[in-house]
N, C-alpha and C positions, 0 to 999 in steps of 0.2 A: 464624356466631355461635352458642353453646349457648344451648337452649330457656329459657322461663321458669322449669324445674326444676332449671336447671343441668346438662342433659345434653347432651354431645355430640352435634353434627347431622352434624359431618363428619370423618371417621376415616382417617388414613394407619397403616397396619400394615407394618413393616416387619420381614421373616421371617413373614410373613402365611400361611403354608401349614403352620408347625407347629401341633401339635393344641392348646396352650394359647391361641396366639391365635387359632385359629379359634375356641373355647369362648368366649373373651370376646368377639369380634367377633359372635356370633350374639347374646350378651345385649345387648351396644350395640345392634346393629341391632333388637332386639325392644324395645329403650327409647328408640326414636325415630330413632336416626342414620340417616340417609336416604342420605349419600355414602359410600362406603368404597373406599379404594384400597389394595389389596393389593400387598407386593411380596416376590419371592422368587427363587429361581432355578430352581423346575419349574414350568413354564408348566400342568400336569395337574393337580397338586396348589391351584395357584393359582385355576384356574377352578373347581374343584369349593368350594374357600373361599369365592368368591365366590357361587356357588349358594346356599349356606349362609346369606350374609347376604341376599339377595334373598328367601330364602323365609321370612327371620325378620323381613322388614320394610324391608330397604334398597332405595331405587328407583333409586339410582345406584351401578354397580361398574364397578371398571377394575383392571387389574394392571400391574404394572413389572416387568420380570427384571434379575437382579443377580445377582453372585457374591461374597459377603462373604470370599472367600479374596483378595480384591485391592482395598487400602481406597481406591486411585485412584480408584475410582467412587462414593464413598460420595456426595459432595456432588450429582455427577450424577442419581443415584439418587433421593434427596431431592428434588431440582430438580424430575423429572421427575413424581415423585407428587403433590407440590402443585401443579403445572399442571394435572394429570389432574382434580384436585377441582374447580378453575376458581373458586373462592373461599376464604374464611377456612378455617382448617384449626383445627378445636378441639380436636381430641387426635390425638398422636401414639405409636406403640408401637412399643419396640424390642425385638424377640422372637426376636433373631438370636441363636441359640448350636451348639455342636457339642460332643458329649460321646462321648470315646471311652474304650477300655479303658485306664488308666493302664501296667499292666506291660508291656504290647505295643508302647506308644509312646515309653515315658520316655528311651531312649536313641537315640530318631531325631528328630534334627536338624530334618527337613522335616515332620515331622508334630507336633511340639512348636510350632512356628512357624504351622502351620496354625489349631491350637487356639488359640494366642496371637491371631492374626488375627481368626479368627471370633468369639472369647468378646470381647475387648478393644479391638484396634485399629480395626476396620470400626466397630464402634459408636460409640467415641469420633470417629473424623472424622465420622461421620453424626451426631452432636450437635452439633457446632461450625455446622452448617449450618443443623440444624433450630434451636437456639437463635438464630441471627442471623434466621431467616426470623419467629419466632415473638415474639420482642422486639420488630422491624421492625412487625409486624401487632398488638403491643400487647396481645395476649392468646393464650390457648392451653393446652394441658395437655401434658407429656411424659409416657409411663409406660414406664419401663425394668424389664425382668425381668431382677433378679438371681439370687439363690440361698442358701438356709443357708448352702452349701458357703463360700461368702464370709467367712462371720464366723470361724472358725478353720480353717485350713486342714489337711488331713488327709493324710498320707502316702500312701494309695491312690488320692488323686483331685487331687493337688498341683497338677497342671498348670490343668486346670480350674478348679479351685477357685481358685487362683493371680490365674488373669485375672479371673474372676469377682468376686475382691477388688479389683484392682485397678479394675476398672468402677464396683463399689461405692462406693468411697471416692472414688471421682471425683464421681461423682454428688450424694454428700454437699455438696461443693465448688461443683458448679454448681446446685445448688439453692439454694446460698446467693447465687449471683452473679444467680439471678434475682429474688432481693427488690426488689418496686418495680416491676417491668416490669409486671407484669399476666399473666406465664408463673409457671406452677407445674411442678414435676418430682415425681413421686410411686415410688417403688422397690418393687417388687416381690421377696418373698424368700420362695420356695415352698419347701418339704421336696421331698422325694423323689413325682415324679407319675407315675401310669402314662400312659404315651405311647409313641408311636412311639421317640423318643430314651432311654428307660430300658427297652426290650422286652428281656425276659431276664432282667434285674436281680429277684433277692427283695425283697418288699415288706419294707419296715424300719418302726420304728414313727412313726407320725403320716403315713406314706404316704397319699396322697390321689389323686381322679380330678380330671382337667381342669375339670369341671362346678363342682365345688368351688371350683377355684382360682380360676374366674371370678366365681363369687359373690361370694366375697374381694373379687375386685377392685372388682367393683360396690359393695359398701358402703364400701369405702375411697376410692372415686374422690366417694363422695357425700356420705364425711364428712370429705373434705379431708387424709386423711392421708398425712403425707409417706413414710412405709414402711409397707406393706402386705405381714403376714404370711401365710402361707396353709401348717398351718392356725394361725389366731391363738395357740395356745398355744404356737408355735415361739418366740415373743418371749421367755417365759418358761423354756422349756428351755435354750435358748441363753445368756440371761444366767447360768446356771450352769455349762455346759459349758465356754463360753469361757475359764473361769477355773480348770480342774480342772487339776492340776500333768500335765506333759507325758505321764511312763509311765501314768498313769490314762486320760489322755485317747487316747492308742494302744492301750491295750486295750480302751478302750469300741468305739471308733471304727472299728478298724482289723483287728477280729476276721477 
């Protein structure tokens, strides 16, 4: 159960070893999340993330291994994570994602399928089981990490952006389906973030760090925001960019 201040006390993080997920988890632990279950594919990184959570105040941590390139394990992964919490789950974070160089894979059927699986298919399969469990519980929140890349697809990142767009739109409908159930969904749309995932990329306007993203998430969760932008100014930037004529959009975004 969330505490008297509306702060989640038990958290499941799918993709828990990602830099953004680790930053969010630390802030949640510092804000009285005492139980944290982290799921991912690298045990060493998961152990490090669990240690972070304990350092920031979590008293119970556990891990679950899974591979997001295989959607058949999604329901099983969610089930195992919920069982390791051992009580009601207040917040589930979906931080699963894969970013590869567009130009090197766009003619590779296997690589593009992998991008679609990790960024769209696996999260969608997991969301079905998460929805079922939280609705049966009668409470809980879901935070799904999308991207501003989903708002309007760039030629130079259309595989990643297209998969994230599918997830983003699906979450709009899923959030509507949860009305009246006691469960809510929050969608995080960050811009470019300095992390292992974007290592080697040049900063673009409004690039942030993982700690700033985590701070925006905490404010958004506290305020009950259905969509959390990071940084918040991107809400207004993309309100303009999404309506630019296509030639101008390509010139600005794919230089």
